[in-house]
C-alpha positions as a Markdown table, in Angstrom:
| # | Residue | x | y | z |
|---|---|---|---|---|
| 1 | Met | -22.6 | -13.7 | -0.2 |
| 2 | Glu | -21.3 | -16.6 | 1.7 |
| 3 | Pro | -19.4 | -15.3 | 5.5 |
| 4 | Ile | -16.1 | -14.1 | 4.9 |
| 5 | Ala | -13.6 | -16.0 | 7.5 |
| 6 | Ala | -10.2 | -15.4 | 8.9 |
| 7 | Lys | -8.8 | -17.8 | 6.8 |
| 8 | Asp | -9.7 | -15.8 | 3.8 |
| 9 | Gly | -7.5 | -13.4 | 4.7 |
| 10 | Ile | -5.0 | -15.7 | 3.7 |
| 11 | Gly | -6.3 | -17.2 | 0.8 |
| 12 | Trp | -6.2 | -12.9 | -0.3 |
| 13 | Ile | -2.5 | -13.3 | -0.1 |
| 14 | Lys | -2.7 | -16.4 | -1.9 |
| 15 | Gln | -4.2 | -15.5 | -4.7 |
| 16 | Gly | -2.1 | -12.2 | -4.9 |
| 17 | Phe | 1.0 | -14.5 | -5.4 |
| 18 | Ala | -0.9 | -16.4 | -8.3 |
| 19 | Leu | -1.9 | -13.3 | -9.9 |
| 20 | Phe | 1.6 | -12.4 | -10.0 |
| 21 | Arg | 3.4 | -15.6 | -11.2 |
| 22 | Arg | 0.6 | -15.2 | -14.6 |
| 23 | Gln | 2.5 | -11.9 | -15.8 |
| 24 | Pro | 5.7 | -11.1 | -13.4 |
| 25 | Ala | 8.1 | -9.1 | -16.3 |
| 26 | Glu | 4.9 | -7.3 | -17.4 |
| 27 | Leu | 3.8 | -6.3 | -13.9 |
| 28 | Ser | 7.5 | -5.7 | -13.2 |
| 29 | Thr | 8.1 | -3.1 | -15.9 |
| 30 | Leu | 4.7 | -1.6 | -14.9 |
| 31 | Phe | 5.9 | -1.3 | -11.1 |
| 32 | Leu | 9.6 | -0.1 | -12.2 |
| 33 | Leu | 7.6 | 2.8 | -14.5 |
| 34 | Tyr | 5.5 | 3.8 | -11.6 |
| 35 | Met | 8.6 | 4.0 | -8.9 |
| 36 | Leu | 10.4 | 6.1 | -12.0 |
| 37 | Leu | 7.8 | 8.4 | -12.3 |
| 38 | Met | 7.4 | 8.5 | -8.8 |
| 39 | Phe | 10.8 | 9.9 | -8.3 |
| 40 | Ser | 10.4 | 11.9 | -10.9 |
| 41 | Leu | 7.8 | 13.8 | -9.3 |
| 42 | Ser | 9.7 | 14.3 | -5.9 |
| 43 | Leu | 12.2 | 16.4 | -7.8 |
| 44 | Ile | 9.6 | 19.1 | -8.1 |
| 45 | Pro | 10.3 | 22.2 | -5.5 |
| 46 | Val | 8.5 | 22.1 | -2.5 |
| 47 | Ile | 5.1 | 19.9 | -3.6 |
| 48 | Gly | 7.2 | 17.1 | -5.1 |
| 49 | Gln | 7.5 | 15.0 | -1.6 |
| 50 | Leu | 3.6 | 15.4 | -0.9 |
| 51 | Leu | 2.7 | 14.2 | -4.8 |
| 52 | Pro | 3.0 | 10.6 | -4.1 |
| 53 | Leu | 0.8 | 10.4 | -1.5 |
| 54 | Leu | -1.4 | 12.5 | -3.2 |
| 55 | Leu | -1.3 | 9.9 | -6.0 |
| 56 | Val | -2.0 | 7.1 | -4.4 |
| 57 | Pro | -5.4 | 6.2 | -4.8 |
| 58 | Thr | -4.6 | 7.4 | -8.6 |
| 59 | Phe | -1.8 | 4.8 | -9.6 |
| 60 | Thr | -3.2 | 2.3 | -6.8 |
| 61 | Met | -6.0 | 1.3 | -9.5 |
| 62 | Ala | -3.4 | 1.0 | -12.1 |
| 63 | Phe | -2.2 | -2.2 | -10.5 |
| 64 | Met | -6.0 | -3.1 | -9.4 |
| 65 | Gln | -6.9 | -2.7 | -13.4 |
| 66 | Ala | -3.4 | -5.1 | -14.3 |
| 67 | Cys | -4.8 | -8.2 | -12.1 |
| 68 | Val | -8.3 | -7.5 | -13.6 |
| 69 | Glu | -6.4 | -7.7 | -17.2 |
| 70 | Ile | -4.6 | -10.6 | -16.0 |
| 71 | Glu | -7.9 | -12.7 | -15.3 |
| 72 | Ala | -9.1 | -11.8 | -18.8 |
| 73 | Asp | -6.3 | -13.3 | -19.9 |
| 74 | Arg | -4.9 | -10.0 | -21.7 |
| 75 | Lys | -1.2 | -8.7 | -21.6 |
| 76 | Val | -0.6 | -5.7 | -18.8 |
| 77 | Lys | 0.7 | -3.0 | -20.9 |
| 78 | Pro | 2.6 | 0.2 | -19.6 |
| 79 | Ser | -0.2 | 2.7 | -20.8 |
| 80 | Leu | -2.3 | 0.9 | -17.7 |
| 81 | Leu | -0.3 | 2.8 | -15.2 |
| 82 | Leu | -2.9 | 6.3 | -16.4 |
| 83 | Thr | -5.6 | 4.4 | -16.5 |
| 84 | Ala | -7.1 | 6.5 | -13.8 |
| 85 | Phe | -5.8 | 9.5 | -15.6 |
| 86 | Arg | -8.3 | 8.5 | -18.2 |
| 87 | Ser | -11.4 | 7.8 | -16.1 |
| 88 | Pro | -14.7 | 10.0 | -15.0 |
| 89 | Ala | -13.5 | 9.3 | -11.7 |
| 90 | Leu | -10.1 | 11.1 | -12.1 |
| 91 | Gly | -11.4 | 14.2 | -10.0 |
| 92 | Thr | -12.9 | 11.6 | -7.1 |
| 93 | Leu | -9.3 | 9.8 | -7.3 |
| 94 | Leu | -7.2 | 13.2 | -6.5 |
| 95 | Arg | -10.1 | 14.2 | -3.3 |
| 96 | Leu | -9.6 | 10.7 | -1.8 |
| 97 | Gly | -5.6 | 11.0 | -2.0 |
| 98 | Ala | -5.7 | 15.1 | -0.6 |
| 99 | Leu | -7.8 | 13.1 | 2.3 |
| 100 | Tyr | -4.8 | 10.6 | 2.4 |
| 101 | Leu | -2.5 | 13.3 | 2.8 |
| 102 | Leu | -4.5 | 14.6 | 5.7 |
| 103 | Ala | -5.7 | 11.7 | 7.9 |
| 104 | Ala | -1.6 | 10.3 | 7.3 |
| 105 | Thr | -0.9 | 13.9 | 8.7 |
| 106 | Leu | -2.8 | 14.1 | 11.7 |
| 107 | Ala | -2.2 | 10.6 | 12.6 |
| 108 | Ile | 1.4 | 11.6 | 12.8 |
| 109 | Ala | 1.1 | 14.6 | 14.1 |
| 110 | Ala | -1.1 | 12.7 | 17.0 |
| 111 | Ser | 1.9 | 10.7 | 18.0 |
| 112 | Ser | 3.6 | 14.2 | 19.5 |
| 113 | Leu | 1.2 | 13.2 | 22.5 |
| 114 | Ile | 3.4 | 10.5 | 23.4 |
| 115 | Asp | 6.8 | 11.2 | 22.5 |
| 116 | Gly | 6.5 | 14.9 | 22.6 |
| 117 | Gly | 6.6 | 15.3 | 18.3 |
| 118 | Thr | 10.0 | 13.1 | 17.9 |
| 119 | Phe | 8.6 | 10.8 | 15.5 |
| 120 | Trp | 7.1 | 14.2 | 13.4 |
| 121 | Lys | 10.5 | 15.8 | 13.2 |
| 122 | Leu | 11.8 | 12.1 | 12.5 |
| 123 | Leu | 9.8 | 11.9 | 9.4 |
| 124 | Ser | 9.3 | 15.4 | 8.6 |
| 125 | Gly | 13.6 | 15.6 | 8.2 |
| 126 | Gln | 14.0 | 18.1 | 11.1 |
| 127 | Ile | 16.1 | 15.0 | 13.0 |
| 128 | Lys | 17.8 | 12.3 | 11.5 |
| 129 | Pro | 18.0 | 9.1 | 12.5 |
| 130 | Asp | 21.1 | 8.7 | 14.0 |
| 131 | Asp | 20.8 | 11.9 | 16.2 |
| 132 | Glu | 20.5 | 9.8 | 19.9 |
| 133 | Lys | 20.5 | 12.9 | 21.5 |
| 134 | Asn | 17.1 | 13.8 | 20.2 |
| 135 | Ile | 15.3 | 10.4 | 20.0 |
| 136 | Thr | 14.0 | 8.8 | 22.9 |
| 137 | Ala | 14.0 | 4.8 | 22.2 |
| 138 | Asp | 11.1 | 4.2 | 24.6 |
| 139 | Asp | 9.0 | 6.6 | 23.4 |
| 140 | Leu | 9.5 | 5.9 | 19.5 |
| 141 | Pro | 8.2 | 2.6 | 19.1 |
| 142 | Leu | 5.0 | 3.7 | 21.1 |
| 143 | Ala | 4.0 | 6.8 | 19.4 |
| 144 | Met | 4.7 | 4.5 | 15.7 |
| 145 | Leu | 1.9 | 2.3 | 17.5 |
| 146 | Phe | -0.2 | 5.0 | 18.1 |
| 147 | Ser | -0.2 | 6.5 | 15.2 |
| 148 | Ala | -0.8 | 3.9 | 13.4 |
| 149 | Leu | -4.3 | 3.2 | 15.4 |
| 150 | Val | -5.2 | 6.7 | 14.8 |
| 151 | Tyr | -4.9 | 5.7 | 11.2 |
| 152 | Leu | -6.5 | 2.3 | 11.5 |
| 153 | Pro | -10.2 | 3.6 | 10.9 |
| 154 | Phe | -8.9 | 6.1 | 8.4 |
| 155 | Ala | -7.2 | 3.2 | 6.6 |
| 156 | Met | -10.9 | 1.3 | 6.6 |
| 157 | Gly | -12.7 | 3.9 | 5.2 |
| 158 | Phe | -9.6 | 4.3 | 2.2 |
| 159 | Trp | -9.0 | 0.2 | 1.5 |
| 160 | His | -11.8 | -0.1 | -1.5 |
| 161 | Ala | -12.3 | 3.6 | -1.8 |
| 162 | Ala | -11.0 | 4.4 | -5.0 |
| 163 | Ala | -11.8 | 1.1 | -6.2 |
| 164 | Leu | -15.7 | 1.7 | -5.4 |
| 165 | Ala | -15.0 | 5.4 | -7.4 |
| 166 | Met | -13.7 | 4.0 | -10.4 |
| 167 | Trp | -15.5 | 0.9 | -10.8 |
| 168 | Gln | -19.1 | 1.6 | -9.4 |
| 169 | Arg | -18.9 | 5.6 | -10.1 |
| 170 | Met | -19.6 | 6.1 | -6.4 |
| 171 | Gly | -19.1 | 9.9 | -4.9 |
| 172 | Leu | -16.2 | 10.5 | -2.2 |
| 173 | Phe | -18.0 | 9.9 | 1.1 |
| 174 | Lys | -20.1 | 7.4 | 0.1 |
| 175 | Ala | -16.7 | 5.2 | -1.4 |
| 176 | Ile | -15.3 | 6.0 | 2.0 |
| 177 | Phe | -18.5 | 4.8 | 3.9 |
| 178 | Tyr | -19.4 | 1.7 | 1.9 |
| 179 | Ser | -15.3 | 0.3 | 2.4 |
| 180 | Phe | -15.2 | 1.3 | 5.9 |
| 181 | Phe | -18.3 | -1.3 | 6.5 |
| 182 | Ala | -17.2 | -3.9 | 4.2 |
| 183 | Val | -13.4 | -4.0 | 6.0 |
| 184 | His | -15.3 | -4.1 | 9.4 |
| 185 | Arg | -17.4 | -6.7 | 8.3 |
| 186 | Cys | -14.6 | -8.7 | 7.3 |
| 187 | Gly | -12.4 | -7.7 | 10.1 |
| 188 | Lys | -10.8 | -11.1 | 11.0 |
| 189 | Ala | -10.3 | -11.8 | 7.5 |
| 190 | Phe | -8.2 | -8.4 | 7.3 |
| 191 | Leu | -6.6 | -9.0 | 10.7 |
| 192 | Ala | -5.4 | -13.0 | 9.2 |
| 193 | Tyr | -4.0 | -10.7 | 5.7 |
| 194 | Ser | -2.8 | -7.9 | 8.1 |
| 195 | Leu | -0.5 | -10.7 | 10.2 |
| 196 | Gly | -0.2 | -12.7 | 6.7 |
| 197 | Trp | 2.1 | -9.7 | 5.6 |
| 198 | Val | 3.5 | -9.0 | 8.2 |
| 199 | Met | 5.6 | -12.3 | 8.1 |
| 200 | Ile | 6.1 | -12.2 | 4.8 |
| 201 | Gly | 7.1 | -9.0 | 4.5 |
| 202 | Ile | 8.9 | -8.2 | 7.4 |
| 203 | Ala | 9.9 | -11.6 | 9.4 |
| 204 | Ala | 10.9 | -13.1 | 6.2 |
| 205 | Pro | 13.2 | -10.8 | 4.9 |
| 206 | Ala | 14.8 | -10.4 | 7.9 |
| 207 | Ile | 15.8 | -14.2 | 8.4 |
| 208 | Ile | 17.1 | -14.1 | 4.7 |
| 209 | Ser | 19.0 | -11.1 | 5.3 |
| 210 | Ala | 20.7 | -12.5 | 8.1 |
| 211 | Leu | 21.1 | -16.0 | 7.0 |
| 212 | Leu | 22.7 | -14.3 | 3.9 |
| 213 | Ser | 25.3 | -11.9 | 5.8 |
| 214 | Leu | 26.3 | -15.2 | 8.0 |
| 215 | Leu | 26.9 | -16.9 | 4.2 |
| 216 | Leu | 28.7 | -13.9 | 2.7 |
| 217 | Gly | 29.8 | -11.7 | 5.1 |
| 218 | Lys | 29.2 | -8.7 | 2.7 |
| 219 | Thr | 26.6 | -6.0 | 3.3 |
| 220 | Leu | 26.5 | -5.1 | 0.1 |
| 221 | Val | 26.0 | -7.7 | -1.6 |
| 222 | Thr | 23.1 | -9.1 | 0.3 |
| 223 | Val | 21.2 | -5.4 | 0.3 |
| 224 | Met | 21.5 | -6.3 | -3.8 |
| 225 | Leu | 20.0 | -9.9 | -3.4 |
| 226 | Leu | 17.6 | -8.6 | -1.0 |
| 227 | Met | 16.4 | -5.8 | -3.7 |
| 228 | Pro | 14.6 | -7.6 | -5.9 |
| 229 | Leu | 12.8 | -9.7 | -3.4 |
| 230 | Ser | 11.6 | -6.6 | -1.8 |
| 231 | Val | 10.3 | -5.5 | -5.5 |
| 232 | Ile | 8.6 | -8.7 | -5.7 |
| 233 | Leu | 6.6 | -9.1 | -2.5 |
| 234 | Thr | 6.0 | -5.4 | -3.1 |
| 235 | Leu | 3.9 | -6.3 | -6.1 |
| 236 | Val | 2.4 | -9.2 | -5.1 |
| 237 | Met | 0.9 | -7.3 | -1.5 |
| 238 | Tyr | -0.4 | -4.7 | -4.7 |
| 239 | Cys | -1.9 | -8.0 | -6.6 |
| 240 | Ser | -3.9 | -8.9 | -3.7 |
| 241 | Phe | -5.3 | -6.1 | -2.5 |
| 242 | Tyr | -7.7 | -7.0 | -5.9 |
| 243 | Pro | -9.1 | -10.0 | -3.8 |
| 244 | Thr | -9.6 | -8.2 | -1.2 |
| 245 | Tyr | -11.6 | -6.1 | -3.0 |
| 246 | Thr | -13.9 | -8.8 | -5.1 |
| 247 | Ala | -14.5 | -11.2 | -2.2 |
| 248 | Val | -17.1 | -8.1 | -1.5 |
| 249 | Phe | -17.9 | -6.3 | -4.5 |
| 250 | Glu | -18.6 | -7.8 | -8.0 |
| 251 | Arg | -15.8 | -8.5 | -10.3 |
| 252 | Pro | -15.4 | -5.1 | -12.2 |
| 253 | Glu | -16.8 | -5.3 | -15.8 |
| 254 | Gln | -13.6 | -6.8 | -18.4 |
| 255 | Ser | -14.5 | -4.7 | -21.4 |
């Protein structure tokens, strides 16, 4: 395999856009069904707030499989949303989701070392975003950054783990191991990929929002116009996960 350079990270984003352009309506339908299902699950008492994070690996594979279908010139169907539930790897994916939840909890809890628990309380709903009395603006960004740094090695291990478990039938910890070192090996490309998405996903909408606010002067209209853009960018990002996998590992069988 040829060495993966930093510029390849930007190439993954471009491939994500290319995959989306081939079936935008079908992918959008799949995404809206996913959001509807997540909303429905969130209404379940007690565990409803945990289920979406627990099921992240399972539903991520729906969009990864959709990319396989697009490459094979087949239509993306709504039934793909349940792809992972029909896979022998379902148990592994659910255990991986449990580790996602545990890692996220540990990373957020670690931020208490910086801000005394403000970020934790904010995410858990113990305090409100507009509660100036309990939120120290100086500590919160640093706490969020620290939390992200704590989560980084977990993210490296989780990045390819779901695909390796489902497509290459790897066990849980073997998939995490291979994922971690694959991401580590392609570190420069992933850095460029991440920075590219920061620019596209954060800077671009912020600039467009500011321009629309100046031109239209109505916040509600601006928000309504930005919502489709947000959906499209989210879908493109999901599509871009696929080339990050195929750049390192073999393509899944297109049965």
